[in-house]
C-alpha positions as CSV (number, residue, x, y, z in Angstrom):
1,X,-40.8,-39.4,89.2
2,X,-42.5,-41.7,86.9
3,X,-45.8,-43.5,87.7
4,X,-46.0,-47.1,89.0
5,X,-44.0,-49.6,86.9
6,X,-46.6,-52.3,87.5
7,X,-47.1,-52.8,83.8
8,X,-43.4,-53.5,83.4
9,X,-43.4,-56.3,86.1
10,X,-46.2,-58.0,84.4
11,X,-44.3,-58.4,81.2
12,X,-41.5,-57.0,78.9
13,X,-41.8,-53.6,77.3
14,X,-41.3,-53.8,73.5
15,X,-39.0,-51.2,72.2
16,X,-37.7,-50.4,68.7
17,X,-34.3,-48.8,68.7
18,X,-33.0,-47.1,65.5
19,X,-29.2,-47.0,65.0
20,X,-29.3,-43.5,63.5
21,X,-26.5,-42.3,61.2
22,X,-24.3,-45.4,60.5
23,X,-21.2,-43.1,60.5
24,X,-21.8,-42.0,64.1
25,X,-21.7,-43.4,67.5
26,X,-25.2,-44.7,67.5
27,X,-24.5,-48.4,66.8
28,X,-21.8,-48.3,69.4
29,X,-23.8,-46.7,72.2
30,X,-26.8,-49.0,71.5
31,X,-24.6,-52.1,71.6
32,X,-23.0,-50.9,75.0
33,X,-26.4,-49.9,76.4
34,X,-28.0,-53.3,75.6
35,X,-25.1,-55.1,77.2
36,X,-25.6,-53.0,80.4
37,X,-29.3,-53.6,80.3
38,X,-29.1,-57.4,80.0
39,X,-31.7,-59.0,82.2
40,X,-34.1,-56.0,82.2
41,X,-37.7,-56.6,81.0
42,X,-37.1,-55.5,77.5
43,X,-37.9,-56.9,74.1
44,X,-35.8,-55.0,71.6
45,X,-36.0,-54.7,67.8
46,X,-33.1,-52.9,66.3
47,X,-33.5,-51.0,63.0
48,X,-30.7,-50.0,60.8
49,X,-28.6,-50.7,57.7
50,X,-28.1,-54.1,56.1
51,X,-25.0,-55.9,57.3
52,X,-25.1,-54.7,60.9
53,X,-24.4,-57.5,63.4
54,X,-27.1,-57.4,66.2
55,X,-26.3,-58.4,69.7
56,X,-27.9,-61.7,70.9
57,X,-30.4,-59.9,73.1
58,X,-32.2,-58.2,70.1
59,X,-33.8,-58.9,66.8
60,X,-32.8,-57.0,63.8
61,X,-34.6,-55.3,60.9
62,X,-32.5,-53.9,58.0
63,X,-34.1,-51.1,56.0
64,X,-31.6,-50.4,53.2
65,X,-27.8,-50.7,52.5
66,X,-25.2,-48.0,53.4
67,X,-22.7,-47.2,50.7
68,X,-20.4,-45.0,52.9
69,X,-21.7,-41.6,51.5
70,X,-23.5,-38.9,53.5
71,X,-26.5,-39.2,51.3
72,X,-26.8,-42.9,52.0
73,X,-26.3,-42.4,55.7
74,X,-29.2,-40.0,55.7
75,X,-31.2,-42.4,53.7
76,X,-30.6,-45.2,56.3
77,X,-31.4,-42.9,59.2
78,X,-34.6,-41.6,57.7
79,X,-35.8,-45.1,56.6
80,X,-35.0,-46.5,60.0
81,X,-37.2,-43.9,61.7
82,X,-40.0,-44.6,59.3
83,X,-39.8,-48.3,60.0
84,X,-39.8,-47.8,63.7
85,X,-42.9,-45.5,63.5
86,X,-44.6,-48.2,61.6
87,X,-43.8,-50.8,64.1
88,X,-45.3,-48.7,66.8
89,X,-48.4,-47.9,64.7
90,X,-49.0,-51.6,64.2
91,X,-48.7,-52.2,67.9
92,X,-45.6,-54.3,67.5
93,X,-43.7,-52.1,70.0
94,X,-44.6,-49.9,73.0
95,X,-42.1,-47.3,72.4
96,X,-39.2,-46.1,70.1
97,X,-35.8,-44.9,71.0
98,X,-33.6,-43.2,68.3
99,X,-29.9,-42.9,68.0
100,X,-28.6,-39.7,66.8
101,X,-28.8,-38.5,63.1
102,X,-26.8,-36.0,61.2
103,X,-28.9,-33.2,59.9
104,X,-26.7,-32.6,56.9
105,X,-27.1,-36.3,55.9
106,X,-30.8,-36.1,56.2
107,X,-30.9,-33.0,53.9
108,X,-28.6,-34.7,51.5
109,X,-30.9,-37.6,51.3
110,X,-34.0,-35.4,50.6
111,X,-35.5,-35.1,54.1
112,X,-35.5,-31.4,54.7
113,X,-36.1,-31.5,58.4
114,X,-34.1,-29.9,61.2
115,X,-34.3,-33.1,63.2
116,X,-36.1,-36.2,64.0
117,X,-38.7,-34.6,66.3
118,X,-40.2,-32.7,63.3
119,X,-40.0,-35.8,61.1
120,X,-42.0,-37.7,63.8
121,X,-44.6,-35.0,63.8
122,X,-45.2,-35.2,60.1
123,X,-44.9,-39.0,59.8
124,X,-47.7,-39.3,62.4
125,X,-49.8,-36.4,61.2
126,X,-50.1,-34.8,64.7
127,X,-50.7,-31.1,64.9
128,X,-47.9,-30.3,67.2
129,X,-45.2,-31.9,69.4
130,X,-42.9,-30.8,72.1
131,X,-39.3,-31.4,72.6
132,X,-38.8,-32.2,76.3
133,X,-35.3,-32.6,77.8
134,X,-35.5,-34.5,80.9
135,X,-32.9,-35.6,83.6
136,X,-34.6,-37.3,86.5
137,X,-31.3,-37.1,88.4
138,X,-29.1,-34.0,87.9
139,X,-25.7,-33.4,89.6
140,X,-27.8,-31.2,92.0
141,X,-29.8,-34.1,93.2
142,X,-33.1,-32.9,91.8
143,X,-34.8,-33.4,88.4
144,X,-34.8,-30.9,85.6
145,X,-37.3,-30.9,82.7
146,X,-37.1,-28.3,79.9
147,X,-39.5,-28.0,77.0
148,X,-37.8,-26.1,74.0
149,X,-40.7,-24.1,72.6
150,X,-38.6,-23.4,69.5
151,X,-35.9,-25.7,68.4
152,X,-33.3,-25.6,65.6
153,X,-33.7,-22.0,64.4
154,X,-31.2,-19.2,63.8
155,X,-31.3,-16.8,66.8
156,X,-32.4,-14.0,64.4
157,X,-35.6,-16.0,63.6
158,X,-36.6,-16.7,67.3
159,X,-38.7,-13.6,68.1
160,X,-41.0,-14.2,65.2
161,X,-41.3,-17.9,66.1
162,X,-42.2,-17.3,69.7
163,X,-45.9,-16.6,69.2
164,X,-48.6,-16.7,71.8
165,X,-50.1,-19.7,69.9
166,X,-46.8,-21.6,70.0
167,X,-46.3,-21.1,73.7
168,X,-49.8,-22.2,74.5
169,X,-49.6,-25.3,72.5
170,X,-46.2,-26.2,74.0
171,X,-47.4,-25.7,77.5
172,X,-50.5,-27.7,76.9
173,X,-48.6,-30.7,75.5
174,X,-46.2,-30.5,78.4
175,X,-49.0,-30.4,80.9
176,X,-50.7,-33.4,79.3
177,X,-47.4,-35.3,79.0
178,X,-46.4,-34.9,82.7
179,X,-49.9,-36.0,83.7
180,X,-49.9,-39.1,81.5
181,X,-46.4,-40.3,81.8
182,X,-45.1,-38.9,85.1
183,X,-48.4,-39.2,86.9
184,X,-48.1,-35.6,88.3
185,X,-51.8,-34.5,88.8
186,X,-51.3,-30.9,88.5
187,X,-47.9,-30.0,86.9
188,X,-46.3,-26.8,87.9
189,X,-45.0,-25.0,84.6
190,X,-42.7,-22.0,84.4
191,X,-42.3,-19.9,81.4
192,X,-38.8,-18.6,80.8
193,X,-38.6,-15.1,79.6
194,X,-37.2,-14.2,76.1
195,X,-35.5,-10.9,76.9
196,X,-33.0,-10.1,79.7
197,X,-34.7,-9.5,83.0
198,X,-38.1,-10.4,81.4
199,X,-37.7,-7.1,79.6
200,X,-37.7,-5.1,82.8
201,X,-41.0,-3.4,82.2
202,X,-40.4,-2.8,78.5
203,X,-36.8,-1.5,78.7
204,X,-35.4,-4.4,76.8
205,X,-38.1,-5.6,74.6
206,X,-41.8,-5.9,74.2
207,X,-42.4,-9.7,73.8
208,X,-43.1,-10.3,77.4
209,X,-45.9,-7.9,77.5
210,X,-47.4,-8.6,74.1
211,X,-46.8,-12.4,73.7
212,X,-45.7,-14.2,76.8
213,X,-47.9,-12.6,79.5
214,X,-51.1,-13.0,77.4
215,X,-50.1,-16.7,76.9
216,X,-49.7,-17.3,80.6
217,X,-53.1,-15.5,81.3
218,X,-54.9,-17.8,78.8
219,X,-53.2,-20.9,80.0
220,X,-54.2,-20.1,83.7
221,X,-57.8,-19.5,82.5
222,X,-57.7,-23.1,81.0
223,X,-56.7,-24.5,84.4
224,X,-53.0,-25.0,83.8
225,X,-50.6,-24.1,86.6
226,X,-48.0,-21.8,84.9
227,X,-45.8,-19.0,86.3
228,X,-44.0,-16.4,84.3
229,X,-42.5,-15.0,82.4
230,X,-39.5,-15.6,84.7
231,X,-35.9,-14.3,83.8
232,X,-33.6,-17.0,82.3
233,X,-31.0,-16.2,85.0
234,X,-33.3,-17.5,87.8
235,X,-35.9,-19.8,86.4
236,X,-33.7,-22.9,86.0
237,X,-32.3,-22.5,89.5
238,X,-35.8,-22.3,90.9
239,X,-36.7,-25.5,88.9
240,X,-33.7,-27.3,90.3
241,X,-35.0,-26.3,93.8
242,X,-38.2,-28.2,92.8
243,X,-40.5,-25.2,92.6
244,X,-41.5,-26.2,89.0
245,X,-42.0,-29.5,87.3
246,X,-41.0,-28.2,83.9
247,X,-39.7,-25.0,82.3
248,X,-40.8,-23.8,78.9
249,X,-37.8,-22.3,77.2
250,X,-38.4,-19.8,74.4
251,X,-35.5,-21.0,72.3
252,X,-33.0,-23.8,72.0
253,X,-29.7,-22.6,73.6
254,X,-31.2,-20.9,76.6
255,X,-32.8,-24.2,77.5
256,X,-30.0,-26.5,76.5
257,X,-27.2,-24.5,78.1
258,X,-28.9,-24.7,81.5
259,X,-30.0,-28.4,80.9
260,X,-26.6,-29.7,79.9
261,X,-24.8,-27.8,82.6
262,X,-27.1,-29.7,85.1
263,X,-27.2,-33.1,83.5
264,X,-24.5,-33.4,80.8
265,X,-24.4,-37.1,79.5
266,X,-27.4,-38.2,81.5
267,X,-30.2,-36.3,79.9
268,X,-32.9,-37.6,77.5
269,X,-34.8,-36.0,74.6
270,X,-38.4,-37.0,74.8
271,X,-41.1,-36.1,72.1
272,X,-44.4,-35.4,73.7
273,X,-47.6,-35.3,71.7
274,X,-47.2,-38.6,69.9
275,X,-49.5,-41.6,70.4
276,X,-46.5,-43.5,71.9
277,X,-43.3,-42.6,73.8
278,X,-40.2,-41.6,71.9
279,X,-36.9,-40.9,73.5
280,X,-33.4,-40.2,72.3
281,X,-30.0,-39.5,74.0
282,X,-29.1,-35.9,74.5
283,X,-26.0,-36.0,72.2
284,X,-25.2,-36.0,68.6
285,X,-23.5,-38.4,66.2
286,X,-20.0,-37.5,67.4
287,X,-18.5,-38.3,64.1
288,X,-15.0,-37.5,65.4
289,X,-14.9,-40.4,67.8
290,X,-17.0,-42.9,65.9
291,X,-15.4,-46.3,65.6
292,X,-13.0,-45.7,68.4
293,X,-14.9,-47.5,71.2
294,X,-14.8,-44.4,73.2
295,X,-18.5,-43.3,73.2
296,X,-20.2,-43.2,76.6
297,X,-23.6,-45.1,76.6
298,X,-25.0,-43.4,79.6
299,X,-27.5,-41.2,77.9
300,X,-28.6,-44.0,75.6
301,X,-29.1,-46.3,78.7
302,X,-31.2,-43.6,80.3
303,X,-33.1,-43.0,77.0
304,X,-34.2,-46.7,76.9
305,X,-35.0,-46.7,80.6
306,X,-37.2,-43.6,80.3
307,X,-39.0,-45.1,77.2
308,X,-39.6,-48.3,79.2
309,X,-41.0,-46.4,82.2
310,X,-43.1,-44.0,80.0
311,X,-44.6,-47.0,78.2
312,X,-45.6,-48.6,81.4
313,X,-47.0,-45.4,82.9
314,X,-48.9,-44.5,79.7
315,X,-50.5,-47.9,79.7
316,X,-52.1,-47.4,83.1
317,X,-55.6,-46.0,83.4
């Protein structure tokens, strides 16, 4: 659970919310979420394209116009993120929440990033960030938190990207984030194996012995509580039984498949390693249902609430 919300009761949390790709469901889920959160201690600045009609509960900052093209949609999304980051840098907001973007649109507009997480890292000049998927209440009644040590890569590129240095960095960021924002004094980390059965003594690969186990030994020597490597077919079950506070997954789909099975629609994407909280819903732009008033705002609501609680917890000594 998060730390005390004492800071929130003393005043409103200031949050910048980007509307993401204007062709997607971002504007819809943001509008619905803010309607549901009316009365919460929030001051909201929405950031998006010119011409958007903001709800009465928020102020609005337009970054550029959208001409209907994919390139223009990517431009709006990227400029909105930059604007929100500048608001946080200037101390005008305590946290940012980002609606989904379309990676193809970002690329068409010249931002060659796999997603907003990597853009945030470079915009803020931090050495590394961690993508944490969190659901404080899953369908099993317990929380599940998963750090994706590598994110949007082709599967063939994963083994080379899962280095000892990468795993150690991700684990350290996760440990610090859980201490700061979740107020867990000694977080219990689990490292998910890369190969089936954690390679079964080298029968199914060498990465566990050559990369994962040395990373675990180094982290333990530094005082971090980490167990592993643990096979993927058991580690998430054990986490849901509250044995661990977070699982470090070596690649995107092994973590996301387990996470969305346990918490589809209620999970939140958190970027750890930034100087302020950033959250996002756990879904994409859903271009196929955009404009039909069918989008479920549950994950956006939770993303806003998690940002609010993180901002309050992070402000505490």
